[in-house]
C-alpha positions as CSV (number, residue, x, y, z in Angstrom):
1,X,-26.0,-82.1,-21.9
2,X,-24.0,-78.9,-21.4
3,X,-24.2,-77.1,-18.1
4,X,-25.5,-73.5,-17.9
5,X,-22.9,-70.8,-17.5
6,X,-22.6,-69.4,-14.0
7,X,-23.9,-65.9,-13.5
8,X,-20.9,-63.5,-13.2
9,X,-20.4,-60.9,-10.6
10,X,-22.6,-57.9,-11.5
11,X,-20.6,-55.0,-13.0
12,X,-17.7,-57.1,-14.2
13,X,-17.6,-56.9,-18.0
14,X,-14.7,-59.3,-18.2
15,X,-16.3,-62.1,-16.1
16,X,-17.2,-64.2,-19.1
17,X,-15.6,-64.8,-22.5
18,X,-17.7,-64.7,-25.6
19,X,-17.2,-68.4,-26.3
20,X,-18.8,-71.0,-24.1
21,X,-16.4,-73.3,-22.3
22,X,-18.5,-76.4,-22.9
23,X,-19.0,-78.3,-26.2
24,X,-22.3,-78.2,-28.1
25,X,-24.4,-81.4,-28.1
26,X,-23.7,-84.0,-30.7
27,X,-26.7,-84.0,-33.2
28,X,-27.5,-86.8,-35.6
29,X,-27.8,-84.6,-38.6
30,X,-28.9,-87.4,-40.9
31,X,-31.7,-88.3,-38.6
32,X,-32.6,-84.6,-38.1
33,X,-32.8,-84.0,-41.9
34,X,-34.8,-87.2,-42.4
35,X,-37.3,-86.1,-39.8
36,X,-37.8,-82.6,-41.2
37,X,-38.2,-83.7,-44.8
38,X,-40.6,-86.4,-43.6
39,X,-42.7,-83.8,-41.9
40,X,-42.8,-81.6,-45.1
41,X,-43.8,-84.6,-47.2
42,X,-46.4,-85.7,-44.8
43,X,-48.0,-82.2,-44.9
44,X,-47.9,-82.3,-48.7
45,X,-49.8,-85.7,-48.6
46,X,-52.4,-84.3,-46.2
47,X,-53.0,-81.4,-48.5
48,X,-53.0,-83.4,-51.8
49,X,-50.0,-81.6,-53.2
50,X,-47.6,-83.0,-55.7
51,X,-44.8,-80.5,-54.9
52,X,-44.0,-77.3,-53.1
53,X,-41.8,-74.4,-54.2
54,X,-39.8,-73.3,-51.2
55,X,-37.9,-70.0,-51.0
56,X,-38.5,-68.6,-47.6
57,X,-35.1,-68.6,-45.9
58,X,-36.4,-70.3,-42.7
59,X,-38.1,-73.0,-44.8
60,X,-34.9,-73.5,-46.9
61,X,-33.0,-74.0,-43.6
62,X,-35.6,-76.5,-42.4
63,X,-35.8,-78.4,-45.7
64,X,-32.1,-78.3,-46.7
65,X,-30.1,-76.8,-43.9
66,X,-29.4,-74.0,-46.4
67,X,-27.8,-71.1,-44.6
68,X,-26.3,-68.8,-47.2
69,X,-27.3,-65.1,-47.3
70,X,-30.5,-65.7,-45.3
71,X,-31.3,-62.1,-44.5
72,X,-30.7,-61.2,-48.1
73,X,-32.9,-64.1,-49.2
74,X,-35.7,-62.8,-47.0
75,X,-36.1,-59.6,-49.1
76,X,-34.5,-60.6,-52.4
77,X,-35.3,-64.3,-53.0
78,X,-32.8,-65.9,-55.2
79,X,-32.4,-69.5,-54.1
80,X,-35.4,-71.8,-54.2
81,X,-36.1,-75.5,-54.4
82,X,-38.7,-77.9,-55.8
83,X,-39.7,-80.7,-53.3
84,X,-42.0,-83.5,-54.2
85,X,-44.0,-86.0,-52.2
86,X,-42.1,-88.7,-54.3
87,X,-39.3,-87.5,-56.4
88,X,-35.9,-85.7,-56.4
89,X,-35.4,-82.4,-54.5
90,X,-34.1,-79.8,-57.0
91,X,-32.3,-76.6,-55.9
92,X,-32.2,-73.6,-58.1
93,X,-29.5,-70.8,-57.9
94,X,-28.1,-72.3,-54.7
95,X,-24.5,-71.7,-53.4
96,X,-22.1,-74.4,-52.3
97,X,-22.8,-78.0,-51.3
98,X,-26.2,-78.5,-49.7
99,X,-27.4,-81.6,-47.9
100,X,-30.6,-83.1,-49.2
101,X,-30.4,-81.8,-52.8
102,X,-30.4,-84.3,-55.6
103,X,-29.5,-81.6,-58.2
104,X,-28.8,-77.9,-58.6
105,X,-30.3,-76.2,-61.7
106,X,-30.4,-72.7,-63.1
107,X,-32.6,-70.2,-61.2
108,X,-35.2,-67.8,-62.6
109,X,-35.9,-64.3,-61.3
110,X,-38.3,-64.3,-58.4
111,X,-38.2,-60.6,-57.6
112,X,-37.9,-57.1,-59.2
113,X,-34.2,-56.8,-58.3
114,X,-33.4,-59.7,-60.6
115,X,-36.3,-59.5,-63.0
116,X,-37.0,-55.8,-63.4
117,X,-39.5,-55.0,-66.1
118,X,-39.1,-58.4,-67.7
119,X,-40.3,-60.2,-64.5
120,X,-43.3,-61.6,-66.4
121,X,-40.9,-63.3,-68.8
122,X,-38.9,-64.8,-66.0
123,X,-42.2,-66.1,-64.4
124,X,-43.1,-67.8,-67.7
125,X,-39.7,-69.6,-67.7
126,X,-40.2,-70.6,-64.0
127,X,-43.7,-71.9,-64.8
128,X,-42.2,-74.0,-67.6
129,X,-39.6,-75.4,-65.2
130,X,-42.4,-76.4,-62.7
131,X,-44.4,-78.1,-65.5
132,X,-41.3,-80.1,-66.6
133,X,-40.7,-81.1,-63.0
134,X,-44.2,-82.3,-62.6
135,X,-43.7,-84.4,-65.7
136,X,-40.5,-85.8,-64.3
137,X,-42.2,-87.0,-61.1
138,X,-45.2,-88.4,-63.0
139,X,-47.7,-86.0,-61.6
140,X,-51.3,-86.3,-62.9
141,X,-53.1,-83.9,-60.5
142,X,-50.8,-80.9,-61.2
143,X,-51.3,-79.5,-57.7
144,X,-48.6,-77.2,-56.5
145,X,-48.0,-75.3,-53.3
146,X,-46.2,-72.0,-53.5
147,X,-44.7,-70.0,-50.6
148,X,-45.3,-66.2,-50.9
149,X,-44.2,-65.3,-54.4
150,X,-44.7,-62.8,-57.3
151,X,-48.3,-62.9,-58.6
152,X,-46.9,-63.3,-62.2
153,X,-45.7,-66.8,-61.3
154,X,-49.2,-67.8,-60.1
155,X,-50.7,-66.4,-63.3
156,X,-48.3,-68.3,-65.5
157,X,-48.9,-71.6,-63.7
158,X,-52.7,-71.1,-63.9
159,X,-52.4,-70.5,-67.7
160,X,-50.7,-73.9,-67.9
161,X,-53.5,-75.7,-66.1
162,X,-51.6,-76.0,-62.8
163,X,-53.7,-76.0,-59.6
164,X,-51.9,-73.4,-57.3
165,X,-52.5,-73.4,-53.6
166,X,-50.8,-71.7,-50.6
167,X,-47.6,-73.5,-49.6
168,X,-47.1,-71.7,-46.3
169,X,-49.3,-74.1,-44.3
170,X,-47.0,-77.0,-45.4
171,X,-43.8,-75.4,-44.2
172,X,-45.4,-73.8,-41.1
173,X,-47.2,-76.9,-39.8
174,X,-44.2,-79.2,-40.7
175,X,-42.2,-77.2,-38.1
176,X,-44.9,-77.5,-35.4
177,X,-43.8,-80.7,-33.7
178,X,-40.1,-80.9,-32.7
179,X,-38.0,-84.1,-32.8
180,X,-35.6,-85.1,-30.1
181,X,-32.7,-83.7,-32.2
182,X,-34.5,-80.4,-32.7
183,X,-35.1,-80.1,-29.0
184,X,-31.4,-80.7,-28.4
185,X,-30.7,-77.9,-30.9
186,X,-33.1,-75.5,-29.1
187,X,-31.6,-76.4,-25.7
188,X,-28.1,-75.4,-27.1
189,X,-29.5,-72.2,-28.6
190,X,-31.0,-71.3,-25.2
191,X,-27.6,-72.1,-23.5
192,X,-25.8,-69.7,-25.9
193,X,-28.5,-67.0,-25.3
194,X,-28.3,-67.3,-21.6
195,X,-24.5,-67.1,-21.8
196,X,-25.1,-63.8,-23.6
197,X,-27.5,-62.6,-21.0
198,X,-25.0,-63.4,-18.2
199,X,-22.4,-61.3,-20.1
200,X,-24.9,-58.5,-20.4
201,X,-25.6,-58.6,-16.7
202,X,-21.9,-58.6,-16.0
203,X,-21.4,-55.5,-18.1
204,X,-24.5,-53.6,-16.9
205,X,-23.4,-50.4,-15.2
206,X,-24.2,-46.6,-15.4
207,X,-22.8,-45.1,-18.6
208,X,-22.9,-48.1,-20.9
209,X,-25.2,-47.7,-23.9
210,X,-28.1,-49.8,-25.0
211,X,-26.3,-50.5,-28.2
212,X,-23.2,-51.7,-26.4
213,X,-25.3,-54.1,-24.3
214,X,-27.1,-55.5,-27.3
215,X,-23.8,-55.9,-29.1
216,X,-22.8,-58.3,-26.3
217,X,-25.8,-60.5,-27.1
218,X,-25.0,-60.4,-30.8
219,X,-21.3,-61.1,-30.3
220,X,-22.0,-64.1,-28.1
221,X,-24.4,-65.6,-30.7
222,X,-22.0,-65.1,-33.6
223,X,-19.0,-66.4,-31.6
224,X,-20.9,-69.6,-30.9
225,X,-21.9,-70.2,-34.6
226,X,-25.4,-68.6,-34.4
227,X,-26.9,-66.4,-37.0
228,X,-28.8,-63.2,-36.1
229,X,-31.4,-61.5,-33.9
230,X,-34.8,-60.8,-35.4
231,X,-34.8,-57.4,-33.6
232,X,-32.5,-55.3,-31.5
233,X,-34.9,-55.4,-28.6
234,X,-33.1,-53.8,-25.7
235,X,-34.2,-50.6,-24.0
236,X,-33.5,-48.8,-20.7
237,X,-35.1,-46.4,-18.3
238,X,-37.9,-44.4,-19.9
239,X,-37.4,-46.3,-23.2
240,X,-38.8,-49.5,-21.5
241,X,-42.3,-47.9,-21.8
242,X,-43.9,-48.5,-24.2
243,X,-42.3,-51.8,-25.4
244,X,-40.9,-52.5,-28.9
245,X,-38.3,-49.8,-28.9
246,X,-35.0,-51.1,-30.3
247,X,-31.6,-50.4,-28.8
248,X,-30.3,-46.9,-29.1
249,X,-27.2,-44.8,-28.1
250,X,-28.9,-44.0,-24.8
251,X,-26.6,-44.5,-21.8
252,X,-28.0,-46.5,-18.9
253,X,-28.4,-44.6,-15.6
254,X,-28.4,-45.9,-12.0
255,X,-31.9,-47.0,-11.0
256,X,-32.9,-47.8,-14.6
257,X,-34.7,-51.0,-15.6
258,X,-33.0,-52.6,-18.6
259,X,-35.4,-54.9,-20.6
260,X,-34.5,-57.1,-23.6
261,X,-35.8,-59.9,-25.8
262,X,-33.1,-62.1,-27.3
263,X,-35.2,-62.9,-30.5
264,X,-32.1,-65.0,-31.4
265,X,-31.6,-67.3,-34.4
266,X,-28.8,-69.3,-32.8
267,X,-26.7,-72.3,-33.7
268,X,-28.1,-74.8,-36.1
269,X,-30.8,-72.2,-37.1
270,X,-32.9,-72.7,-33.9
271,X,-34.4,-69.9,-31.9
272,X,-33.8,-68.8,-28.4
273,X,-36.5,-66.3,-27.4
274,X,-35.9,-65.1,-23.9
275,X,-37.0,-61.8,-22.2
276,X,-35.6,-60.5,-19.0
277,X,-35.6,-57.2,-17.2
278,X,-32.7,-56.2,-15.0
279,X,-32.1,-53.5,-12.5
280,X,-29.0,-51.2,-12.9
281,X,-27.2,-50.6,-9.6
282,X,-26.2,-48.7,-7.5
283,X,-29.4,-48.1,-5.5
284,X,-32.5,-50.2,-5.0
285,X,-35.6,-50.7,-7.2
286,X,-38.6,-48.5,-6.4
287,X,-41.8,-50.0,-5.1
288,X,-43.5,-49.4,-8.5
289,X,-40.7,-51.2,-10.4
290,X,-41.1,-54.2,-8.1
291,X,-44.9,-54.1,-8.5
292,X,-44.6,-54.2,-12.3
293,X,-42.0,-56.9,-12.1
294,X,-44.1,-59.1,-9.8
295,X,-47.1,-58.8,-12.2
296,X,-45.0,-59.8,-15.2
297,X,-43.6,-62.8,-13.4
298,X,-47.1,-63.8,-12.1
299,X,-48.6,-63.6,-15.6
300,X,-45.8,-65.8,-17.1
301,X,-45.8,-68.3,-14.3
302,X,-49.6,-68.7,-14.2
303,X,-49.7,-69.2,-18.0
304,X,-46.9,-71.8,-17.9
305,X,-49.1,-73.7,-15.5
306,X,-51.8,-74.0,-18.2
307,X,-49.5,-75.6,-20.8
308,X,-50.4,-79.2,-21.5
309,X,-51.2,-81.4,-24.5
310,X,-54.9,-81.4,-25.5
311,X,-55.5,-77.8,-24.3
312,X,-57.1,-75.8,-27.1
313,X,-56.0,-72.2,-27.8
314,X,-59.5,-71.0,-26.9
315,X,-59.4,-72.8,-23.6
316,X,-55.9,-71.4,-22.9
317,X,-57.0,-67.9,-23.7
318,X,-60.1,-68.2,-21.4
319,X,-58.0,-69.4,-18.4
320,X,-55.0,-67.2,-18.9
321,X,-53.9,-64.6,-16.4
322,X,-55.7,-61.3,-16.9
323,X,-53.6,-58.2,-15.9
324,X,-55.2,-55.1,-14.4
325,X,-56.9,-52.9,-17.0
326,X,-54.3,-50.1,-16.7
327,X,-51.9,-52.4,-18.5
328,X,-54.2,-53.6,-21.3
329,X,-53.5,-50.9,-23.9
330,X,-49.7,-51.6,-24.0
331,X,-49.8,-55.3,-23.3
332,X,-47.7,-57.5,-25.6
333,X,-49.1,-58.5,-28.9
334,X,-49.7,-62.1,-27.7
335,X,-49.5,-64.1,-24.5
336,X,-48.2,-67.3,-26.2
337,X,-46.6,-68.2,-29.5
338,X,-44.8,-71.2,-30.8
339,X,-41.1,-71.1,-31.7
340,X,-38.6,-73.3,-33.5
341,X,-36.4,-71.7,-36.2
342,X,-38.3,-68.4,-35.7
343,X,-41.5,-67.2,-34.1
344,X,-44.0,-69.8,-35.5
345,X,-47.6,-70.8,-35.6
346,X,-49.7,-70.7,-33.5
347,X,-50.3,-67.7,-31.3
348,X,-52.7,-66.8,-28.5
349,X,-53.9,-63.2,-28.0
350,X,-54.9,-61.8,-24.6
351,X,-58.6,-62.2,-24.1
352,X,-59.3,-58.5,-23.6
353,X,-58.4,-58.1,-27.3
354,X,-61.2,-60.4,-28.4
355,X,-61.6,-64.0,-29.3
356,X,-58.5,-65.6,-30.6
357,X,-58.2,-65.3,-34.3
358,X,-58.1,-69.1,-34.8
359,X,-58.3,-72.2,-32.7
360,X,-56.0,-75.3,-32.5
361,X,-54.7,-77.7,-29.9
362,X,-51.4,-77.9,-28.0
363,X,-49.5,-81.1,-28.7
364,X,-46.5,-82.9,-27.2
365,X,-43.4,-81.8,-28.9
366,X,-44.4,-78.2,-29.5
367,X,-42.1,-75.4,-28.2
368,X,-43.9,-72.3,-26.9
369,X,-42.9,-68.9,-25.6
370,X,-44.9,-67.5,-22.7
371,X,-44.9,-63.7,-22.9
372,X,-45.6,-60.7,-20.6
373,X,-45.1,-57.0,-20.9
374,X,-46.3,-54.8,-18.0
375,X,-46.3,-51.0,-18.6
376,X,-49.0,-48.5,-18.0
377,X,-49.6,-45.6,-20.4
378,X,-47.6,-42.5,-19.5
379,X,-45.4,-44.1,-16.9
380,X,-41.6,-44.3,-17.0
381,X,-41.0,-48.0,-16.5
382,X,-42.1,-51.2,-18.2
383,X,-41.1,-54.9,-17.6
384,X,-40.7,-57.6,-20.2
385,X,-40.5,-61.3,-19.2
386,X,-40.6,-64.4,-21.5
387,X,-40.0,-68.0,-20.9
388,X,-39.6,-70.8,-23.5
389,X,-41.2,-74.2,-22.8
390,X,-41.5,-77.6,-24.3
391,X,-44.9,-79.3,-24.3
392,X,-44.5,-82.8,-22.7
393,X,-46.9,-85.7,-22.2
394,X,-47.8,-84.5,-18.7
395,X,-47.5,-80.7,-19.0
396,X,-44.4,-78.8,-20.0
397,X,-40.7,-78.3,-19.3
398,X,-39.3,-74.8,-18.9
399,X,-36.2,-74.7,-21.2
400,X,-35.1,-71.2,-20.1
401,X,-33.3,-71.3,-16.8
402,X,-31.8,-67.8,-16.4
403,X,-33.1,-66.6,-13.0
404,X,-35.4,-63.7,-12.4
405,X,-33.8,-60.6,-10.9
406,X,-34.0,-61.1,-7.1
407,X,-33.6,-57.3,-6.5
408,X,-36.8,-56.7,-8.4
409,X,-38.6,-59.7,-6.9
410,X,-38.0,-58.1,-3.5
């Protein structure tokens, strides 16, 4: 297991190189792939499906380790695959050699960019392809799961007597429980993210811009074979309140809080979702900044203590830390969410926003993010803290080890 990078001297932007000086863990990729496809097929069996059509870029990465043009794929789906409970996995319009594919075939248009005003014609052709595939695998039930897709595809399949159901529960729930290899991938993604955080802290000084600081996180991720960040979540000073303001050209000033959320799709496609709030020297934090920080840490640490297998989402919500009412309006969207290759099912909302939208049970092997944002309406400062944890047989293990800011802890 790699060691965590040391925290550099604050204010020294050259203290750490972009590349880590330790090697990534060795991953048994065949075992990793077999586990993930096994999880997908198990979900298909549980839902009485013969096949699923997968085109979501995260699902393609999970099923095939397909990495090409993923952000493009998220808005302009071009590549897709047919996966059966028992049968070949067929890729369509895929680029390059892809592990786990038995064959690559011609693709049909899935979106207006490719299909235009003849999209319905393309959907008819795709429906014919699916029916032929069902015949190839000997399907008698004709029951197919589709990830989010153009409605014309659904209509064309229904016209052919195919039973169409939502395929997203298959790909979402398959990712719910992580294997030993997946956890190793997540640990490495966290190591890369924390290396980036250390570099941000080294560079933090009055005059540097939010964009420049976020670029350090992004550069570190790319240099270590990661992919992208789901958001440019870094803000400073008065832009820390309210939360969800992305990085801007604003230059940091002495006495500012600088808050960020890595939201990082890192090496091997696994997510590192860490939030920290730092203080920009010279000077000392104000009493209010320390008060906000202490509350955020208290919320996260209390809720980490609730994580254990067998705990339901409802029970967790009822026992979770409740912040003072002045922070409710701008509280983060959830207090807990799962994570793997992205933010994943399930989530738990703060209780003051009503009963959780659904219930489920925490299980060993789930990876969760414990969230807090503390910022009162109309005030200058806000604090964001987030830890990533692995649910274990006897509780949880905190995967994120980057320390809290001692200056703000007081």
